[in-house]
C-alpha positions, 0 to 999 in steps of 0.5 A: 870963114874958111877952115884953113889958113892956107892949102898946098896940094893935099896939105891944109894948115887948119885954123882949129889945129893952129889954135890948139897948137898955140894954146899948148905953146902958151901953156908950156911957156907960161907954166914952164917959167913958173915951174922953173921959178919954183925949183922944178925941172921944166921937162916934168911939165913938158912930159906931163902935157904930152901925156895929158894931151894924148889921154885927153884926145882919147877920153874925148873920143870915148866919151863921144862914142859912148853917148852916140853908141846907137850910131857907132854900134852899126859902124864900128870902124867909124869909132877910129875916124876922128877926122869925121869929128866927134870929140867931147871936152868933158871926156877929155878933161876927165881922162886928162886928169886921170893921166895927170894923176898917174904921171904925178904919182910917178914923179912923186909930185902932187897932182894939184901942183900941175892942176893949179899950174896949167889951169889958167892956160888950159881954159885959155886954150879952150877959148882959142879952140872955139875960134877954130870951131868958128872957122870950121862952122861947127859947135854952133847954136840954134837959129836966132829966130828960136824963141828964148822959151824954147832955148832956156829949158833944162829938158831940151825940146828944140829938136821937136820944136824945129820939126814942128817949124819945118812941118808948119811951113812944109819944108824938109831938112835940106839946107836950101829949104831951111834957108827959106825961113829967112824970108818967112821969118821976116814977113812974120811967122808963128808956130804952134808947139805943145799947145802954145803959139811962138813967133819966129823972129830975129831975137838977137842981132848978132847971129852969124850965118854960114854959106855952102862954100865949105859945107860946114855943120852950121850950114848943113843943119840950118842952111843960111839961117843966122845961128847963135855964135856959141863958139864966141859966147864960150870963147869970151867967157873962157878968156874972162875965167882965164884972167880971174885964174891968172890973178890967183896964179901969180901968187905961188902960194896958191900953186898945189893947193887945188884953189886954181884948179877948183876955180877952173872946174867951177868956171868951166862947169858954169860956162858950159852949162850956160852955153849948152842951152843954146846948142842943138847938137849936144849929147844926151844922158837920158832926158837931160843934156850930158854936158849939164850932168858933167858940168854939175859934177865939175862944179861940186868937185870945184867947190870942194877943192876951193874950200879945201884950199882955203883951209890949207892956206889958213894953216900955212899962215898959222 
C-alpha cells in the first residue's frame, strides 16, 4: 500500500489527509443539515469545526510530547516537526472539547448541543483516518506470532518479550534481520520468557505484512513479519459505534442532552482500550498504557452523561 494517491513533483495527495478531509466534509454536511432543521445557522457549526479541529491538532501534539518528553527535552525543535509523526487522539479529544466549551459559551449555545450533533460523524471520521494509517503502514499492532498471553496483559510486557525473542535467535532489531523470524516461526520455535516457554506461530490468519518500498513504521519495527491490523480493528469498531449513535442522532430530542456524546465517550473508550492491547508503540503513564488511563476516564464521564441525559429526557416527557 502506498501512502499517497498521486504525486506531482514534490506535491503528494496523501491518503491519510484525504481521509481526514473526507471525514470533515461528511461532518459539516450531515451535522449542518441537522442544525438548519433545528433552526440554527449552519455557520455556527462550520466555525465550531474549524476552531475544534485546530485545537484538537494542538492538543494531540501536546499530549504526545508530554509522554515522550525524554526524547523532546533534548531535541526541542522536533516538538514543532509534526510531519515526523506524533499525534495522540486522546489529547485531541480533550483539547477539542475545551475549545468547543469556550466557543459554545461565546455563542450562548449548550456545548452538548454541538457534542451530540457531531459525535456520530466524529467517530466515523476517526474510522476513516485509520484507513490512512493503513496506507501509511503505521498505528499497527504487534506481530501475529506473538502469543495471546503476552498481548492481553494490563501491564505491557511486549517490549521485554520481543527483546527475548531477538536475543534467543541471535537477531538484531534491523528490519531485514527481524524478517528472518518468518522462516523461524514456520519451522516451529519456542522462547522462554519470565520462566515460561512460549511458542512462536501464526496465531491469527489475517495479519498484514509491509515491505520496505516506502519504509513504513510497521516495516521499520518488524520487517516483513505479519502484524495485527489494529487500524482495521479500530476502523470496523468505529463504524459500528457510528451506526449505533446515528440511531439516536436521528431523533432531535436527543440533541443537546449529552446522550449521544456520552455514548461516543463510552464507545471510543472501550474501542481504544481493546485495540491498545495489540499495539506495540503506545504511550505509557507509569506502568500502564496512557490510552487505558484516558479511556477509563472517558468511559466514566460517558456513563455520567448518559445517566444525566436519561433524566433530562424523562423530565421532558413529564
